[in-house]
N, C-alpha and C positions, 0 to 999 in steps of 0.2 A: 693531557687532561683538558676537558672542555668546560668552560664556565658559562652559565646562562644568567643573564640579567633579567630578573623578574619584572622590572618595570617596563623593559622593552617588550617582553612577551605579552604583558598585560595590555599595554597600549595597542598592540597589534590586534588583540582579541576583543577589545572594547569592553571588557568585563572586569579584568583584574587590575587593581592599582596598588602595587606594592613597591616600596622604594629601597629594598635591600638586595644584595646579590645572593644567589643560591650558593651553597657550599660546593666544593669541588666534587665532580662526579667521575666515576671510574668504571672500568670494564671488569667483568668476571667471566672467565672462560674455562673450558675443560673438555674432556673426551669421555664418551660412554662406550664400554666394550663388554663383550660376553666373557665367560670364564675361559674360553679357548683363544682369547685375545683378538677375536674378530670384531670389527666395529658394528655397533647397533644403530641403524638408521631409523629416523622417525620416533625415537624415544621421547617421552614427555619429560621436560625439565622445568620445574617450578621454583622460582625464587620467592621465599616466604619470609615474613617478619618473624623474628625470634619471640617477640612479646605475645602475639595472638595468632600466629600462623596465617595471617592475612596474605593473600596473593599480591605480590608486587609486580612481577612479570612472569610470563610463561613463554616457552619456545619448544621446538622439536629439533633433534639432532640432524645433521646433514649426512651425506653418503659416507663420510669417513668417521662418523660418530661424534664430530665436534659440535660444540654449541658456544654461544657468546651472549652475554647480557651487557649492553652498553649504557652509559649515562646513569649509573647507579649512585644514589646519594649516600653519604656516610651514614652508618647505622649498624645494627646487629641483625644478621640474617641466618637462614639455613636453606639448604637445597634439598628438593625432593626429586628423585630420578626414578622413572618407571617405564615399563614397556610390556606389551601383551606377552604373556608366557613367562615373565620374569618377576622375581620378587622386587618390591620397592626398596630403594636405597635412600635413606635420609641422613644427612650429615649432622654433626653436632653444630651448635651455634658458632658463628665466626663473625668477627668485626670487620667492617669496611671503614677505612679512614682515608686521610689525604696522602698516604705514603705511596700509592701507586696501584696499578692494576693487580688483580688477584688471579693466580693460576689455581683453579680448584682441583687440578690433577685428573687422574683417570678413575672413573667409576666403573667397577666391574659388577655386572648384574648376574645373579645365578638363577637357573631355571626354577620356576615355581613347581613345587611337588604337591601342594594341596591348594584347594580353593580358599581364598580369604573370606572369613566370616563377615567382615565389614570393612569397607574402605570409605572414608568420608573426607572430602576436601571442600572446604567452604571458601568460595571466592565471591567477589563483588565485581560484576562485569560493568563496563561503562554503558551508558544508555545508547551511544552510537559507536559502531566499530566499522571502520572502512576496510574492506578487502578488495582484491584486485578486480573482481567482476561484480561486486555487489556491496551495498551498504547494509549493515545489520543493525537493527534497533532492538536492543535487549529490553523488551517491555517488562518482563518479570522482575528485573532488577531496578526498575525506575520507580522512585518514590512518587513523583508527580503524575505518573500515568495510572497509579492504582485507583480503582474505582471509576475510571473514565471508560471511554469506548475506543474501539479500534480506529474509528474515523478521527477522533480527537488526537490520538497518537500520530496518525499520518499527517495531520495538519501541523504538527510540530516538527516533522521530519525533514531532513535536508533535501531540497530540490522538489518537494511535493507541494502542489497547489490543489486544494479541494474547492470546487465551485458547487456549493450546496443548492444554488438556484436551479441549475440544470443537471445536478447530480452527476458531476464528472470529476475526474482526477487527472491531473497533469504531472509529469515527471521530467525534470530537467528542461522545462519549457515546451514539452510535447504532450499532446492529449491522448495518444494511442496507448493507454495503459491497460494491461491485462492483469486481473486480480486472481491469485491462486490461493487455495486453502490446502495446507499440508502438501505443497508441491504439485497440485493439480488445478487446472484452470476452472474458474467458476463460469458456467455457461449462461448464467442469467444476465439480463440487461445490466449495463453499468449503473443506471439509475437505481435499479433494485439492489445491486451490490452495495452502493453507497448507503442505501437505507438499512441494509443488513449490517454493514460495518458500524453504522450509527447506533445499532442496538447490541453489538457484540461486546460483552464486558471484557475489558483489558486484563482482568484477573485470570481469564482462561487462555491468555495468549502468552506463549514463551518468548517469541521474537518475531520480528517482521523483516523480511529481506527485500531490498530494492535492487532488482537484478537488471543491470543495463547491458549485459553482454550474454544473451541467452544462447545455449547450444542448440544443435540441430534436432535433438529429441524433444525440444519444446515446440509447441505449435508456432507457425509463422505469424500468427495474429499479434498485432501490437507493435507500433513503430517506436514507442517510448521505452519499452521493456516490460518487466513483470514485477508485481508486488506480491510476494509470497508470505502468507500469514501462517505461522507455525503454532498450532495449538499446544497447550500444555499436555505432556505425557509423563507418566510415572513408570520408569523401567524397573521398579523394585518388586521383589517376590512377596507374595501374600497380598493382603488388602491394604491399600494406601491411597492417599489423595489429599485434597485440601478444599476448604471453602472460604469464601470471603463475603463480607457484608459492607455496604457503603451507604452513607447518607451524604448528599451534597445539596448545596443551594447556590443558585446563580440565576437571578431573574425567574425563579421558579424552583421547586424542589426536584431533586433527581436521585432517588434511591436506586440501588442496584445490588445484585447478588450473583454469585457464581459458585459452582460446585464441579469438581472433577474427581474421578476415582479410577483406580486400576486394580484388578484382581488377577494374579498370575500364579499358576502352579506349573508343573513340569511340562504339560502339553497345551494348556489352554490359557489364553490371555483375554480377559474381558475388560473393556474400558468404556468410559463415557464421560460426558460433561453436559452441564445445563447452565444457562445464564439468563438473567432478565435485567432490563433497564426500563426506567420510567422517567419521562421528562414532560414538563408542562411550561416551557418558557413562553414569554411574550416576545414577538418579533416585530421589528420595524423595517418596512421596505419603502423605498422611494423610486419611482420611475419617471423619467422626463424624456420627451422627444419634441423636436422642432422641425418644421418643414415649411417650405414656401411654395405657394401655388397662385399664379396670376397676381403677383405682387402682394399677396396676403400671407403674412407670417403667422402660422398657427402653432401654439405651444400647448402641450398637454402635460400636466403635472399630477401624478397619482401618488397619494400617500396611503399606506396600508398599515393598519395595526392588527396583528394576527395573534389570536389566543389559541395556542396549539397544545395538544395532548398526544403523546406518543408512548406506546408500550410495545416492547419487543421481547419475545421469548425464543431462545435457540436451544436445541437439544441434539445430542448425538450419542449413539450406542453402537459399539463394535465388538467383534470377537475374532481372534486368530486361533486356529487349531493346527498344531504341528502333527500332521498325519504320519510322517516318517521323518527321519533325520534330515532328509533332503527336500521335503515337501510341506508347504504351509498353505492352508485354505482360510480365507478370511471373509468377513461380511460387515457392512456398515449400514445402518439406517439412521436417518436424521431429518431435520426439518426446522422451520422457524415460522412464527406467527407475528406479523408486524401490523399494528393498527395505528393509524395516524388520523386524528380528528382535528378540525380547525373551524373556528368562527372568526371571520375577518370583517373589520369595518374599514371601508375604503372611501376616499374622497378624491374625485377627479375634477380638476379645475382646468377649463379651456379658455385660453386667451387668443385673441386675434388682433395683431398689430398692437400688442401690449394692453389691450382693453378687455376686461372680463366679458366672456361671451356666454358661457353656461357652466353649470356644475352638475355633477352626478354623485349621489351618495349610494354606495353599493354595500349591501350586507350579503356576505358569501359564507356558506357552510360547505365543507368538503370532508369526504371520507376517502382514505387511501388504504385499503386493506389487502395485504399480501399474505398468501399462504404458500408454503413450499414443503414438499416431501421428496425424499430421495432414498434409493437403495443401491448398494454396490456389492458385487461378489468378486473376490480377488483370488488368483492362484499363482503361486510362486514355486518353482522347482529348480534345484541345483542339479544339473545333469552330471557334472563333475566339477572339480576345482577349476575356477575361472570360467565356467560356462553355465549360464542361467537363462531361464525363460519365465516370463511373467505374463499374465493375462488379466484383463478387467472387463466387466460389463456393468453399465450403470443405467438406471432409469431415473429421470427427473421430472417432477410435475410442479408447475407454478400456476397460481391464479391470482389475478389482480382485479379488485372491484373498486372503482374510482368514480363515485357519483358526486356531482356538484350542484348546488342550488344558489340562485342569485335573485336578489330583489334590488332593482335599480330605480332610484327616485331622481327625476330630472328637475332642474331648476334653471331659471334664467340667470343672467349675469348679476342682476340686482336681488336675487333670492326668491323670485316668484315661482311657486310650484308649477311645473309643466306636465307632469304625469308620472305614471309608475309602470314598470315592466317586470315581469317575472319570467325567468329562464331557468331551465334545468338541463344538465348534460350528464351523460353516463358513459362509462367505458368498462366493459367486462372482458378480460383477456386471460384465457387459459392457455398454458404452454405445456407441451410434452417433448422430451428429448431422450433419445436412446444413444448411448455411446459404447463402442467396443474397441479394444485395442490389444495387440500382442507385441511384446518387446523381447528381443533376444540379444544377449551380450556374451562375448567370448574373448578370452585372453589368448591371442594368437601366438604371442611370444613374450619374452620378458620386457620387450620394449614397445609392443603393439597391442592395443585393445580395440575391439570393434563392437559397435552396436547397430542394430537394425530393427525396424518395426513397422507395423501398419495400423491404421486407425480409421474408423468410420463413425460419423455423427449424423443422426437423422433428427430433424427438428420440425415441428409444426405448431402453429398457433392460430387462434381465432380472435379477432379484435372487433368486438361489437360496440360501435360508437353511435351515440344518439345525442341530438340537441333539439330541445323543444321550447316553445314560447307560449305563454298563456294569452289567448285571445278570447275575450267574452266567455269566460268559464270553460273554454276548451283548450287542451294542449295541442299545439300544431307543430309537427316536426319540420325542421329545416332540411330540405332534401339535399342541399349541398354539403351538409355536415353530418348526415346520418347514413350509415351503411354498415355492413358486416364485411370484414376483410379476412382473407385466409392467406397464410404463408406456409410453404413447404420448402425445406432446404436440406440438401445432402452435401456433406463434405467428406471426401476420401483423401487419405494422406499416407505417404510412405517416406521413410527416411533411412539414411545410412550415415554413420559417424565413425571416424577413426581417430584414436589418440596415439601419437607416436612420440617416444622418447628418442629424439635425434641424437643427443649426447648428454653428458652429465649436467650440462648447463642449459640445454635447449629442448623444449617440448613443443609439439604441434598438434592442433585439433582441427580436423577437416570434417565438414558436414554438408550434406545435400538433402534437401527435403522437397517433395513434390506434393502439391495440394490441388485437388479438383473440386470446384464448387458448382452446384446446380441449385439456383434459387428462383422461386416463383411466387409472386404476390398477385392476388386477384381479389375481387369483391363479389358480392351477391349479384351485382348488375354488370360487372365488367371483368372479363378474364385477362390474364397476362398483362396486368399493369406493369409488373416487373417480371422478366423472364430471362435470366442470365445463366450462361454456362461458360466457365473459364477455368483454365488450368495454368499453374505457374510453378517454376522451380525457384527454390529459396536456398542459395548457397550460404555457407558460413565458414569463417577462418579465424583461428586464434593461435597466436605464436607467443611463447614465453621464453625469455632468455635471461639467465642469471649472469651478471657481470662478476659478482663476488658474493660473499655471505650477506652483505648489507645492501646491495644494489641489484635491481632487476628491472626489466621493462617488458611490456606486452603490446602487441598490436592486434586488432581484430577488425573483421568486416562481416556484416550480415545484411540480408535483404529481408524485409518484413512486409506484411499486409495488414491493413486496418479495414475490416468489413463494416458496412453500415449495421448498426444494431437493429434488432427487430422493431423497437419502438420508433427509431428514427425513420424507418421505411413505412411503417403502418400509420396512416393518417389518424390524427386525433386533434382535439382542440381543447385548450384550457383558457378560460377568460380571466384576466386580471381586472379589466374593466371593459366597457363597450368598445374601447378603441385600442386595447392591448391584448394580444392573444399569443399563446404558444401552440405550435403545430408540428406535425410530422411532415416528411418529404419523401415520397415514394420514388423520386428520380435520383436519389443518391447513388453514387458509384463507389466502389472500393478504392482505397488509397494505397499506394505502394511507396516504400521508402528504402533508401540505401543508407546504412549507418557505418561510419568509420570511427574507430576509437583507438587511442594510444594511452598507455599508463606508464608512469615511472615510479618505482618504489624505492625509497631510501629508508632503510630500517622500517619503522612503523609509519612513516609519512608516505602518503600516496598523492601523486599529481596526475590528473587525467585531462585529456582533451578529446572532444568528439565533434564530428560534423555529420549532419543528417539532412538529406534532401528528400522531402516527401511530396510526391505528385498526386494531384486530385485530393488534397488534404480535406478531411471532414472536420468542419468547425461547427460546434454545437451552438444552437440558438442564436443565430445571426439575425439582426434586425432588418426588416424591409418596411418601407412606408408606402401605403396605398392611398387611393383617393379618399378624401375626407380625413386625412391624417391618421388613418388606422395603421397600427404598427403590429406586424406579425414576426415573432421570433421562431426560427426553424433552423435545423441543421442544413448546411450548404457545403457543396464541394468548392474549394478554392483551387486556383491554378497550381500553386505549390507553396510550401513553407520551407525555408532554409534555416537551420539552427546550428550555431556553434556553441558548445558548452565547455567551460573550463572549471574543474573542481580541484580543491586542495583539502586534504584531510590532515589535521594537525593535532595529534594526541600528545599531551604533556603530563608527566608525573612531577608535580611541584615538590611535594614531600611524601613521606610514607603514608600520610593521612589525607592528602589532597591530590586528586587527579582530574584532568579535564579532557574533553574531546571537542574539537572545534572543526567545523566544516564550512568552507567558503566556496561559493559557486558564482560564476559569471556567465551570462547568456547573451548572445547576439542573435536576433531573429529578424528575418525578412519575409513578409507575407505578400504574395502576389495573387491577384484575382482579376477576373474580367467581368465587368458589369455592363449594363446596357450602353453606357456612354464611353466604353473603352476600358483599358487596363487601369488598375489601381494598385499602388504599392505602399506599404508602411513598414518601417524598420523600428526596432526597439532594442536597447541594451538594458540589462538589469543585473543586479547582484542579489544573492541570497546568503544569509549567514545563520548558522545554527551553532549553539554551544551548550554543553552540559557540564556543570561543575559538581563533582562528587566528593563529599567530605566524610571521613570516618571519625566519629567523635567518641569520647570516653563513655563507659557504662552502657555499651551496646546501642548507642545512638548513632545515627548517620543523617546526613542532610544532602539535599540536591537543589541546585539552581539551574534552570534551563530556559532557553528562549530561542526565538527566531526573528529574523527581519528579512523581508523581501521588498526590493524596490519595484517600481512599476514595470510591468511586462505585458506581453501580448496574450490575448485569448481570441484566436481567429483574427477578425478585423478590429476587435475591441482592445483598448489599452486598460489593463488593470492597475489601479493605483497602489502605492506602497502600503504594506501592512506588516504587522508583527505582534508578538506576544511574549510575555515573561511569566514563568511559572516557578514556584518554590515549594519545597516540602521537607518534612522531617520524619524520621522513622525511629521507632523503638522496638528492639527485639527483646522478648521476655526471657526469663531464666530457663524456661523449659526448651528453648531453642526451636519450638514448634509454632509459636504464635508471634505476631507482630502487629503494631498499630502504626498506620501512616496518616499523617495530616498534611494536606496540601492546599494550595490555592492556584488556580489556573487563570491565565489571561489577566494578570493583576491590573494592567492599565487599560483594559478594554480596547485593545488596538488591533483586533483581528477582523474587522468588518471587511466585506467584499464590495469594492467600488469599481465600476468599469464605465468607459466612455467610448462610443463609436462615432467617428467623425469622417464622413465621406461626402464632401461637398458636391462632387460630380453626380452623385446619386440622390442628392437632396435628403441625406440622412444625417441627423445628429441626435444621438440618444445617450442617456446615462442611466445607471441604476446603482442603488446603494442598498446592500442587504446585510443585515446583522443576524448571525446565527450563534456566534460564540460570545458569551458574557463572562464576566468575572465569576468564578465558581469556587466555593469552599467545599472540600471533601474530607471525610474521615473514613478510613477503611481498616477493618479488622480482618486478619487472615490467620487461619489455623491449619497446620499440616497434620494429618492423622495417618496412622497405620505403620506398617513395617518399612524400615529404611535400609534394608539389606540390598546392596547393589546387585542387579542382574541385567544382562543385556536385553535389548528390546528390538523389535522389528520396525523399521520406518515404513509407514503406510500412507498411501495416497490412492486416489481413485482415477478412473479414466476420464471423468467428466469435469474435473475441476477447471479444465481449460475451456469448457463450453459455457459455463454458467455466467460468464461475463457479458453475454450478449442479450440477456433478457431485458435489456434496457428499454 
């Protein structure tokens, strides 16, 4: 028997403080066999509480049909055993006490002769679930996530850092993240993806997967891995679905709503979803930079008060038609409309050798309006058992309209008016993307499965950028900042992957992918600003070995690429003040990385360590200081970034009504770059901790306490200061078992501000910024499930272009 001391566990997790010992915990084991006495592998075995049939633990049987539940608290339970094609077997209630381990005996399952009219197992999944190759965030079961957005969920997730200023996402200390929707990469720019996620209602999300070991059939894009957002689907026959309504307040009102539905008959499945969010928070930004020229120290301090309004609507409609028992044809149409308006009052103070020199008052209005439409046609055919072929073709259209107006009023250091300047800038950017792919999978033998496929993506956009200044009642264009840019890009890819069961304890995955890229960027006045053609091989290897039923380890290797996003390459200019700008960089090169990873699994605990070296790393919005103390933020290629990541997943079941999931990560990063005055290196160690506590309370109540903490870390050459947040919520399920009310508060202590400092003395660069996007927010969400709940299988659907949409950045 193994005894857990609650106080020691709690002090380790920094959350729980309890001063008594847990009762003795024991093991429950057994074997599942068919009527002919043959063992049944991969049967589902659920350990349920006798009182309310709540799931305590679940497992699947091994090759010999055996299963084991360890560390079970004393109490009264029952077992549910099921497998496809067999009738479910449920035991009578039995007691677990301190007397010793329990042999549940042999479960014999009989063949199912009729379809079950209804099967319903109600479970409560933890918010975070660590698997070997990915972290799963169960958004649907999280009380504190209800009524929020996908981006807010990611900000609470282990190892994820969201930078809302430059609209980027980092995972485990690395920036090359690729976002997928339902298993397919989003080909829009990452900044657009961030805006879309900020408007995607969490009520329409089932789960989010943080995939750090992608296989060969995934695109080679992204050195940090993939974030896969799985939308809610309803696999039930007839009409069913759910809707939710949310009202929130946190430095501004934030109402939201979501609807999803599914209609299924024998051959047709029609599904869709819609969501909207509205936010109008006030935001406070601070920018500071210091430089020295000819013994004069110039300091610029910019304070920005931003009154923002953001409305996002997202919709999707799809259909699957089963043409024959082996063939399915499907189609999806969808899109979103995101409109962001802002009025900002900015004050820039300039000091020279600590003496006030001048001030600028800036009134800035901005519109950022994104529209997106997409269509997908999908074909799937089962040639024979173990042999399938699938094909997709997608069309994507995006359009961004981003005008800005500025009124700059200049004053001397003592407040004397010096003059006024009016400036306007515009950016109109339409994108079109075509993607087609074919995948073929075949089971070669009982121990060998193979996949192969080809893919082609064709992208083009026009970036119409203009900057004008008012001179004597006439608008005069700035020739250096006004032009029309054109980009065309072709990416062709092919891959082969083989899964081999070497023995009963060892499995192997081998993959090889080849990608060829042809990218050309030009303008109305200059052709071939960028003209690149390159091809690369991207191998991958994954080995899994089971030491015994409770212990296993994995090792993996993969080579990845991070291409410059369309926005990073296409020149553009956004003014914060007359001395602070954001810009594009057409000289960016792709980055290549090698990723090594090892995992050790002990029961439900997972320990992982990885090492990544990325050459030509792309760091977003790095500062440079020019004459007159003007500071321009733009993406830059660094020499390399080396990252070591250690992660530990610690799930605990304290009692039958209290379970927790804890994730601890440590990172070491070394950034190397070459500037005008020679090499520059910066190192940083940081830790990140996430925890969610789930409590099952009487009378259909439940509660959740979750939070995260991240110590300071790197963002390119910048150091991000420590940040964190604590969230709490309570849920009530009503008697009809179809509706529930969730009340929650996010970021209770307002600790999630984004602060970064860049200090490169050799380059005369010192800058800092402080950005506040997340505020303490109170939310109330009502959800209602409607329709038929009879279980019926569904088809997992994705598109060819989900991997392309992440570069519309």
